[in-house]
C-alpha positions in Angstrom: -64.2 13.6 -2.1 -61.9 12.3 0.6 -59.8 10.1 -1.6 -58.2 13.0 -3.6 -57.5 14.9 -0.3 -55.8 11.8 1.1 -53.7 11.4 -2.0 -52.6 15.0 -1.7 -51.7 14.5 2.0 -49.7 11.4 1.1 -47.9 13.2 -1.7 -46.9 16.1 0.6 -45.9 13.6 3.3 -43.7 11.8 0.8 -42.1 15.0 -0.3 -41.3 16.0 3.2 -39.8 12.6 3.8 -37.6 12.9 0.7 -36.4 16.3 1.9 -35.7 15.2 5.4 -33.9 11.9 5.0 -30.1 11.9 5.5 -29.3 10.6 2.0 -29.0 12.4 -1.3 -31.8 12.0 -3.9 -31.5 13.0 -7.5 -34.0 12.0 -10.2 -32.9 12.5 -13.8 -34.8 11.9 -17.1 -33.4 10.3 -20.2 -31.7 13.6 -21.2 -30.2 13.8 -17.7 -32.3 16.8 -16.8 -32.7 17.0 -13.0 -36.3 16.4 -11.8 -35.7 16.0 -8.1 -33.1 17.6 -5.9 -33.5 17.1 -2.2 -32.2 19.0 0.8 -29.3 16.7 1.3 -28.0 17.5 -2.1 -28.7 21.2 -1.6 -26.9 21.3 1.7 -23.8 19.5 0.4 -23.6 21.0 -3.1 -24.5 24.6 -2.2 -27.0 24.5 -5.1 -30.7 25.3 -4.5 -33.3 23.2 -6.3 -34.3 26.2 -8.5 -30.7 26.3 -9.7 -30.6 22.7 -10.6 -34.1 21.3 -11.5 -34.8 21.3 -15.2 -31.1 21.7 -16.1 -28.8 19.1 -17.6 -26.9 17.4 -14.7 -23.6 17.5 -16.5 -23.7 21.2 -17.3 -24.4 22.0 -13.6 -21.8 19.5 -12.4 -19.0 19.2 -15.1 -16.7 17.3 -12.8 -19.1 14.3 -12.7 -17.7 11.1 -14.3 -20.0 11.5 -17.3 -19.2 8.5 -19.4 -19.4 6.2 -16.4 -22.7 7.6 -15.1 -24.3 7.5 -18.6 -23.4 3.9 -18.9 -24.8 3.1 -15.5 -28.1 5.0 -16.2 -28.6 3.5 -19.6 -28.1 0.0 -18.2 -30.7 0.7 -15.5 -33.2 2.0 -18.0 -32.6 -1.0 -20.4 -32.6 -3.8 -17.9 -35.1 -2.1 -15.5 -33.0 -3.2 -12.6 -31.0 -1.5 -9.9 -27.4 -0.8 -10.1 -24.9 -0.1 -7.3 -21.5 1.4 -6.7 -19.5 1.4 -3.5 -16.9 3.8 -2.2 -14.3 1.1 -2.7 -15.1 1.0 -6.4 -15.3 4.8 -6.8 -14.8 7.0 -3.7 -17.6 9.4 -4.7 -19.9 10.4 -7.4 -20.5 14.1 -6.4 -17.4 15.8 -5.1 -18.8 17.0 -1.8 -16.5 18.3 0.9 -16.4 16.4 4.2 -17.2 18.6 7.1 -17.7 16.0 9.8 -15.4 16.6 12.8 -14.8 13.0 13.6 -13.9 12.0 10.0 -12.2 15.3 9.2 -9.2 13.4 7.9 -11.1 12.8 4.7 -11.1 15.7 2.3 -14.2 14.6 0.4 -17.3 12.6 1.3 -17.1 8.9 0.6 -20.2 7.7 -1.1 -22.2 4.6 -1.9 -24.6 5.0 -4.9 -27.8 3.2 -5.8 -29.5 3.9 -9.1 -33.2 2.9 -9.4 -35.4 2.7 -12.5 -38.6 4.8 -12.2 -41.6 3.7 -14.2 -43.9 6.3 -15.8 -47.6 5.9 -16.2 -47.2 4.1 -19.5 -45.0 1.5 -17.8 -41.8 2.8 -19.4 -38.6 3.7 -17.6 -38.4 7.4 -18.2 -36.5 8.4 -15.1 -33.8 7.1 -12.8 -33.4 7.8 -9.2 -29.8 8.3 -7.9 -29.4 7.8 -4.2 -26.2 9.1 -2.4 -25.3 7.6 0.9 -22.7 9.3 3.0 -20.4 6.5 4.2 -17.4 8.6 5.2 -17.4 7.2 8.7 -17.3 3.6 7.4 -14.6 4.3 4.8 -12.3 6.3 7.1 -12.6 3.6 9.8 -11.9 0.8 7.3 -8.9 2.7 5.9 -7.6 3.4 9.4 -7.9 -0.3 10.3 -6.2 -1.3 7.0 -3.4 1.1 7.7 -3.0 -0.1 11.2 -2.9 -3.8 10.0 -0.4 -2.9 7.3 1.8 -1.1 9.9 1.6 -4.1 12.2 2.5 -6.4 9.3 5.5 -4.3 8.4 6.6 -4.2 12.0 6.4 -8.0 12.2 8.7 -8.2 9.2 11.2 -5.5 10.4 14.2 -5.7 12.6 13.7 -3.0 15.2 17.3 -1.9 15.5 18.3 -1.7 11.8 14.9 -1.3 10.1 16.0 -4.0 7.7 13.9 -7.1 7.1 14.2 -9.5 10.1 15.5 -13.0 10.0 12.1 -14.7 9.6 10.9 -12.5 6.8 14.3 -12.4 5.1 14.4 -16.2 5.0 11.0 -16.3 3.5 12.3 -14.1 0.7 15.4 -16.3 0.4 13.2 -19.3 -0.1 11.0 -17.5 -2.7 14.1 -16.4 -4.7 15.6 -19.8 -4.6 12.4 -21.2 -6.1 12.3 -18.4 -8.7 15.9 -19.1 -9.6 15.2 -22.8 -10.1 12.2 -21.9 -12.3 13.8 -19.1 -14.5 17.5 -20.3 -14.4 18.5 -16.6 -14.0 21.5 -16.0 -12.0 21.1 -15.0 -8.3 23.8 -14.4 -5.7 23.7 -14.5 -2.0 26.0 -12.4 0.2 26.4 -13.2 3.9 28.6 -11.0 6.0 29.3 -10.0 9.6 31.2 -7.4 11.5 34.8 -8.3 12.4 35.7 -8.5 16.0 32.2 -7.4 17.1 32.5 -8.8 20.6 35.6 -6.6 21.1 33.6 -3.5 20.0 30.9 -4.4 22.7 33.5 -5.2 25.4 35.6 -2.0 24.7 32.9 0.6 24.0 29.7 -1.0 25.4 26.6 -2.5 24.0 25.1 0.9 23.0 28.2 1.6 20.9 27.7 -1.9 19.4 24.1 -1.0 18.5 25.4 2.2 16.8 27.8 0.1 14.7 25.1 -2.3 13.7 22.9 0.6 12.6 25.8 2.1 10.6 26.2 -1.2 8.8 22.5 -1.3 8.0 22.7 2.3 6.6 25.7 1.4 4.5 23.8 -1.6 3.1 20.8 0.5 2.2 23.1 3.1 0.4 24.9 0.3 -1.5 22.0 -2.0 -2.5 19.9 -1.7 -5.6 16.1 -1.3 -5.3 15.8 -5.0 -6.4 18.2 -6.4 -3.8 16.9 -7.9 -0.6 19.0 -7.1 2.5 18.2 -8.4 5.9 19.6 -8.8 9.4 20.2 -12.5 9.9 21.1 -12.2 13.6 23.5 -10.4 16.0 26.1 -8.9 13.8 25.4 -11.0 10.8 23.6 -9.8 7.6 22.5 -11.2 4.3 21.8 -9.6 0.9 20.1 -11.5 -2.0 21.2 -10.0 -5.3 18.6 -10.6 -7.9 19.8 -11.5 -11.5 23.4 -11.2 -10.4 26.3 -13.7 -10.8 28.8 -14.3 -8.0 31.4 -12.3 -10.0 29.1 -9.3 -10.2 28.1 -9.9 -6.6 31.7 -9.4 -5.7 31.5 -5.9 -7.1 28.7 -5.1 -4.7 30.4 -6.8 -1.8 33.7 -4.9 -2.3 31.9 -1.6 -2.6 30.1 -2.3 0.7 33.2 -3.5 2.4 35.2 -0.4 1.4 32.4 2.0 2.3 32.1 0.5 5.9 35.9 0.5 6.4 36.0 4.2 5.4 33.1 5.2 7.6 34.0 5.0 11.4 31.2 5.5 14.0 31.4 8.4 16.4 29.9 7.4 19.8 30.2 9.5 23.0 33.3 11.3 21.8 35.1 8.1 20.7 35.9 6.9 17.1 35.1 3.3 16.4 36.8 1.9 13.3 35.5 -1.5 12.2 35.4 -3.8 9.1 33.3 -6.6 7.7 34.0 -10.0 6.1 31.8 -11.3 3.3 31.0 -14.6 1.6 29.3 -15.0 -1.7 27.5 -18.0 -3.2 25.6 -18.2 -6.5 22.6 -20.5 -6.7 23.5 -23.5 -8.7 21.7 -26.6 -10.1 23.5 -28.8 -7.6 21.7 -27.1 -4.7 18.4 -28.8 -3.8 17.3 -26.5 -1.0 17.7 -22.8 0.0 19.5 -24.0 3.1 22.2 -25.4 1.0 22.5 -22.0 -0.8 22.8 -20.3 2.7 25.4 -22.8 3.9 27.5 -22.2 0.8 27.5 -18.5 1.4 28.4 -19.1 5.1 31.2 -21.3 4.2 32.6 -18.5 2.0 32.2 -16.1 4.9 34.1 -18.4 7.2 36.9 -18.7 4.7 37.1 -14.8 4.6 37.4 -14.9 8.4 40.1 -17.5 8.3 41.9 -15.6 5.6 42.4 -12.5 7.7 39.0 -10.8 7.7 38.1 -7.5 6.0 37.8 -9.4 2.6 35.3 -11.0 0.2 35.4 -14.7 -0.7 33.3 -16.4 -3.4 32.2 -20.0 -2.7 33.7 -22.6 -5.0 31.8 -25.8 -5.7 
């Protein structure tokens, strides 16, 4: 007499627990008709159990990834084993709005999902339980950390004054492109240039004016370079640009365009007009070069030749 009463109490206790836990619980049968819909699902979907239970899940929620979920459920039923999906694989299964104040930056709730096979009295898997975990806090914090790390990484590679790649990172790219050129034998040109009489600019107009001139040069480089080119600030008033899949002859076209743009664009600083020019040296990577340092030295030699030749000009290195 007491055993059935205890079973009923345990049954109601279990139902109360399923309704009060802070996870979503959905049970579907083989036809994907909803059998259980707990309060978590009701609160976040806005659908009461009487509006969902007994109805096909995909008719009630047409935005569910039907083909994906069908494959998952069929696998769970066939193998009689659990299946999992994390927010990193799929941000959410049910498109629930996120209303948490702390993680309000997320539009939708991030979810981890567990699918569990449920045995019927005959030992067959007739239903699958779908458990929805709200992991928005974890996901948002992880994404914030990743964004912060990415920003720090970018800052570590970027020159603060010009927003171009700094010397360390640019030299890494130089070494990579040198190795790539040796492997593919595709042409690659290196342009090194600096600002003519830059010390005079600093002495005459001040270091803030000198910084304005350096920023103007960086802007001109960005406007002239292609998306595949790799510009960088090498140090002080010296810059470098790696021109991918470009011969020295074609690199000269880029260099002359840059030189003329800078000569025609004076800097206005505190009511004074600063006119300045640049000198450029070009070296194409060749089979005789064993190291990226030799490539860099060849471009520097061409730059010095441009300086000795009167400045405000472009010189191609000759082997």
